[in-house]
Each structure stands twice: as C-alpha cells, then as structure tokens.
N, C-alpha and C positions, 0 to 999 in steps of 0.2 A: 732430827731423825738420825739414828745410828747407821753406820755403814753396813751394807749387806756383805757378809762373808760367805764365800763359796769354797768348799773344800776342793783342793786340787784333785784331778783325776788323771790316771794314766790310761792312755788308749793304745791298743795294739791291734794289728790286723789278724793276729792269731785268735782263733775261736776254739772251743772245746771240740767241735766237729773236725776242724783241721788237724788239731793235735792228735785226736784219736785215729783219724785216717792215717796219719803218719805212723802211728804205732802199729796199725794193721799192716801197713806196707813193710815196716821193719820186721814183722814176724813172718812174712811170706817166705824168705829164703829158708828158714828153719822148717816151715810147713812143707815146702816143696821137697826138701831133703828127707823129712820124715816119711813123706808119701813114697819116695823112691825106695827107701830101705825097709819100710814096714808094709807097703802096699796101699791100695786105695781105701782100705778101712780107716786109715789115719785121716785121710781127707774127709771121708764121710762123717766120722766121729766129730771132727772139728766143725763141719758145716752144720750138723745137727745141734751141737752145743751152742753155736752162735745164734741159730734160729730160735732155740729154746729161750735163751737169755733175752733176746729182742721181744719175743712174744710175751714172756712173763712180765717184763717191764711195761710194755704197752698195755697189757690187760690190767695190770695192777693200777696204773695211772688212770686208765679209762673208767674202771669201776669206781675209783675214788674221785672221779670228776676233776682230776688234775691235768695239767698240761702234759701231753704225751711228748716225751723228749727222746724217743729212741733214735731220732735222726742225728743226735750228737755222737752216735757210734760208741759211747762208753759201754753199753751193754754188749755190743759186738766184741769189744776188746776183752771184756770179762769172759765171754764164751770161748774165745781163742785161748786165753790163758788157762782156763779150766781144762780144756782139751789138752793143752801142752803139759799138764800136770798128771796125766794118766797114760797108761799103756794103750797101744792100738788094740789090744785084746779086751779092754774094759767094756762091759756091756753098755750099750748105748742108753738103756733105761736108767742105769746108775748115774751116768753123766748128766742126764736130763734132770734127775732129782736134785743133784748137786747144783745144777744151774739155777733151778727155781729157788733153792735154799739161799744161794749166794745173792740173787737179785732181790728177792722179796724180804727175807729175814735180815740179811747183812747190810744191804744197800738201801732199799726203799723204806723200810720201817724206821730207819734213822734219818730219813729226809732226802735220800737220793745222793747223786754225785756231789762230792765235796763235803758231805756231812757224815758219811760212814766212818766209824772209828778204826776199822781195820780193812785190809784189802779184801774185797768180796771173793776174788778168785782164790786167794790163799785160804779163806775160810771154807770155800767149796771143797778144796782138796782135803782140808782137815776133817770136814764132815764125812767125806767118803772113806777116809782112813779109819774113822771111828765106827761107822755103820757098815762098811763093806771092806774090812781089812784084807780078806782073801783076794778080792779082785784087785786091790791096790798093790798087793805084793807079788803079783804075777806079771811078768814082762815078756814081750815077744822078743825073739832073737832076730836081729836083722837078716833078711834074706830067707827067713823061714817063718812066715807070719802065722803059721798054725801051731808053732811050738812056743811053749811058755817056759820060763826058767825063773828060779828064785835066786840065782847066783849073779846078782848085780855087782858092779865094781865095788861099791861101798860095803857090800856084805861079804867080800872076800874073793870075788872072782879075779882071775889074773888076765889082764889085758894090756897090750902095748900102749905107749904114750900116743903114738900116731892114731891108733884106733880110738882112743878116748877123745882126742881132739876132733877127729873127723866124725865121731858119733857111731862108729861101727861096734857098738856095745848094746847089751840089753838095757832097757830103761823106758821112762816115759817119753812122750813125743818131744818135749822140750828139754829133756835131760841129756839127750844123746846128740846134740848138735851145737856144742859150744862155739865152734868156728862160725857157724851160720847165724847164731844169736849175736855174736860179736859184730858180724857184718851189718846186721840190722841196727845194733846199738850205735855203730859209727854213723849210720844214716841219721839217727835221731840226734846224735852229737853235732853233726853238720847242720841240722835244722835248729840247733840250740834249744832243744826241748827236754834235755835231761841234765841231771847234776853229775857230770863226769867224775869229779873228785870223790863224791860220796860212793859211787859205784866201784871205783878203783880201790878205795880204802876198804870197803866192805868185802869185796872179793879177795883182796890181798890178805886181810886179817883172818877171815873165816877159812879160806883155802889153806893158808899156811898152818894154822892151828889144827885143822882137821887132818891135814897131811901128816903132821908130826905125830899126832895121836895114833893114826893108823899105821905110821911107818912107811907111808907112800905119798909123797907130796903131790905127785902128778894126779893121783886118784882124788886127793883132797880138792884139787882145783877142777878137774875135768870129769870126775867119776859120778857126779850126781846133778842135782838141780841148782847148783850154786850160781851158774851164769844166768839161768832163767830168773832166779830170785834177785840177784844183784843188779842185773841189767834192765829188767822189765817190771819187777814187782816191788822193788825197794821204795 
C-alpha cells in the first residue's frame, strides 16, 4: 500500500470578515472628515451605498440559492469605496445603480469575492463616469455643500499644498482626504494586511509623473484620487 500524501496547509487566524472589517475601520477617518467638510449628505450617501451593495449581494445569492456571504463585509467595503469615488452632491439613485452594477455584474457574475477580474468599486466609478458624466464632474466645495464647481485641482484650480493635504479642496469624498486615508493605511500596515511596498511605488511613480506633466508635483500627489487608489484599491 502506497503512502498517503497530504498537501501542506497554511492556517491563519485572519478571515475575510476580519480583514474587511479592518478596511472599514481604516476608511472611517476619511469618512468622518468628509462628513465634517461636506455635511451629513456625505455620511448618508455612504450609508446608502453600503446598504445597497449588501442587499444586492444577498438578494443575488438568495435567488440563485447560493450561500449568502454578506457577513464577510466585502460588499460593505465595495459600498464605502464607491461612495468615496463620488462627490457628496451625486444623486443617491445614481450611486445605487452603480452599486448594483458593481456587485452583480462585476463581482457576482464572475463567481464572487476572489474571482472578479477587476475591482468592483473601480468599475462602479467607471460605470457612473460613462453613464452619468455630468454628475461625476460636479463637485461640492468644502464648507458650501450646496455649491458645485468644475474647477478641481487636477483641472486647473489653484490650491495650496496644505489645503490639498488636509482635503480643503473640491473633489470626491475619498479624493479630498489624503492625510486621513494615510492614517487608515498605516492602521492596515500595522495589521499587516496590505502590501506597503506596492502602494509606495505606485503612488510615487504615478504622483511624480502626473505632477511633472501638470507642472505641479503637489497636485500630482494630493490633487486627485491617487491616495484612494494606491492605498485602498490597488
């Protein structure tokens, strides 16, 4: 009788739920700050986005008689990231449509978490940019939530370096808080749940190249969604 060979297995106390919970925690500083500078609509939009993603995933899995996995919090993370990619003035219904598209078409159709070929939240943003370009290009000015502007930092607006770092600029919820996104990222780095080198290289290269092209290195690093993409979506 031949020997029974059992493949080695790596066991870890980390679960998808624990990791996704840490991501939610890491995004909270930026969310709180966005709510402070843009008003309660930023918090409402994020809450609705999270709820829509969770309901969409649960409903899809229930209809298909699959194991409902919304408790792993991956849908909640997608909802937060989609909200972070839009302005506080974006219509809630547009965000909800993007949520359903990201969860059903991008994530679940390909087999769910771990099987999707692209980031669902990133595709949700792309979907809104294609279908609702006007809404995606209108941004609230901090401290004046009823005012929208098209003069973002990357489109030629003049803003100081401190304002860009602190997020006192027009933009999406997650584009105007580089400092607080970095705080969240450091938490994930402490928990050893992110590839720090990949994030640093990505932000360094993209920020420098963008800054040189624009003639404003600070804007290349802090004037758009580079930190959100490099720290949480890469």
